[in-house]
C-alpha positions in Angstrom: -0.8 11.4 -36.5 -1.3 10.1 -40.1 -2.1 6.5 -40.8 1.4 5.8 -41.9 3.1 7.0 -38.7 3.8 4.7 -35.8 6.3 4.4 -32.9 7.2 0.7 -33.2 7.7 -1.7 -36.1 7.2 -5.3 -35.1 8.7 -7.9 -37.4 7.8 -11.6 -36.8 6.5 -14.3 -39.2 3.9 -15.4 -36.6 0.7 -13.5 -36.8 -0.1 -14.6 -33.2 3.2 -13.0 -31.9 2.6 -9.9 -33.9 -0.9 -9.5 -32.6 0.1 -10.2 -29.0 3.0 -7.7 -28.9 0.9 -5.1 -30.7 -1.8 -5.4 -28.1 0.7 -5.2 -25.2 2.3 -2.1 -26.7 -1.0 -0.4 -27.6 -2.1 -1.0 -24.0 1.0 0.9 -22.9 0.1 3.8 -25.3 2.3 3.1 -28.3 1.3 2.9 -32.0 2.6 -0.1 -33.9 2.9 -1.6 -37.3 3.3 -5.3 -37.8 5.0 -7.1 -40.7 5.8 -10.7 -41.2 9.2 -10.5 -43.1 12.2 -8.3 -43.8 11.0 -7.5 -47.3 7.9 -5.8 -45.9 10.0 -4.2 -43.2 12.3 -2.6 -45.8 9.2 -1.2 -47.7 7.9 0.2 -44.4 11.2 1.9 -43.6 11.1 3.7 -47.0 7.7 5.2 -45.9 8.3 5.9 -42.2 11.2 5.7 -39.7 10.0 4.2 -36.4 11.6 4.9 -33.0 11.9 1.2 -32.3 12.0 -2.1 -34.2 11.2 -5.3 -32.4 12.7 -8.1 -34.4 12.4 -11.8 -34.4 15.6 -13.7 -35.1 14.3 -16.5 -37.2 12.7 -15.0 -40.3 12.3 -16.4 -43.9 15.0 -15.4 -46.4 16.9 -12.7 -44.4 17.4 -13.5 -40.7 16.8 -10.9 -38.0 20.5 -10.8 -37.4 21.2 -9.9 -41.1 18.4 -7.4 -41.1 19.7 -5.6 -38.0 23.2 -5.6 -39.4 22.0 -3.9 -42.6 19.9 -1.3 -40.7 22.6 -0.4 -38.2 25.2 -0.1 -41.0 22.9 2.5 -42.8 23.5 6.1 -41.6 19.8 7.0 -42.3 18.6 4.2 -39.9 21.4 3.5 -37.5 19.7 5.5 -34.6 16.6 3.3 -34.6 16.5 1.2 -31.5 16.5 -2.5 -32.4 15.6 -5.2 -29.9 15.6 -8.9 -30.8 13.0 -11.2 -29.4 13.7 -14.8 -29.8 13.3 -18.3 -28.5 17.0 -19.1 -29.1 19.3 -19.3 -26.1 20.0 -16.1 -24.1 23.7 -16.7 -24.6 23.4 -16.9 -28.4 21.2 -13.9 -28.9 23.4 -11.8 -26.5 26.5 -12.5 -28.6 24.6 -11.8 -31.8 23.2 -8.6 -30.4 26.7 -7.3 -29.7 27.9 -8.4 -33.1 25.1 -6.8 -35.0 24.9 -3.6 -32.8 21.4 -4.4 -31.7 20.3 -2.3 -28.7 19.2 -5.4 -26.7 16.9 -8.4 -26.7 14.1 -10.3 -25.0 13.8 -14.0 -24.9 10.6 -15.9 -25.4 8.4 -16.5 -23.4 8.2 -12.9 -22.3 6.1 -11.0 -19.8 4.4 -7.7 -20.4 6.8 -6.1 -17.9 9.8 -7.2 -20.0 9.0 -4.3 -22.4 9.3 -1.6 -19.7 13.1 -1.3 -19.9 12.9 -1.0 -23.7 10.1 1.5 -23.7 11.6 3.8 -21.0 13.2 6.0 -23.8 10.0 6.2 -25.9 7.2 8.6 -25.1 3.7 7.2 -25.9 1.5 9.3 -28.1 -1.1 9.7 -25.4 1.4 11.2 -22.9 1.9 14.4 -25.0 
């Protein structure tokens, strides 16, 4: 695997959250890349297409909802799994997930086991 390849792109403006989720997913055998905003995420997508994007809802400039809508509307990227993770109400994020064609969501605070349902369709690099 080259340095630019990874399974999961994590987008959150909190370094703490990025580091926490990255550690959880690395423990489960996945390679990750963390960015803090959607501008960085667009740059990453030009270099590499991940299998999964974990996306915070509240981001500076372009919200997670707007970012997801753009990605899911693009033929090149529409098959990337996108899951929101957010502190907003479960009801709000569920409605927005449907509207923006996101594949699902987690609400904060989350537990390590919450990722299992999302990761079931991804194969970790160390399981090859």
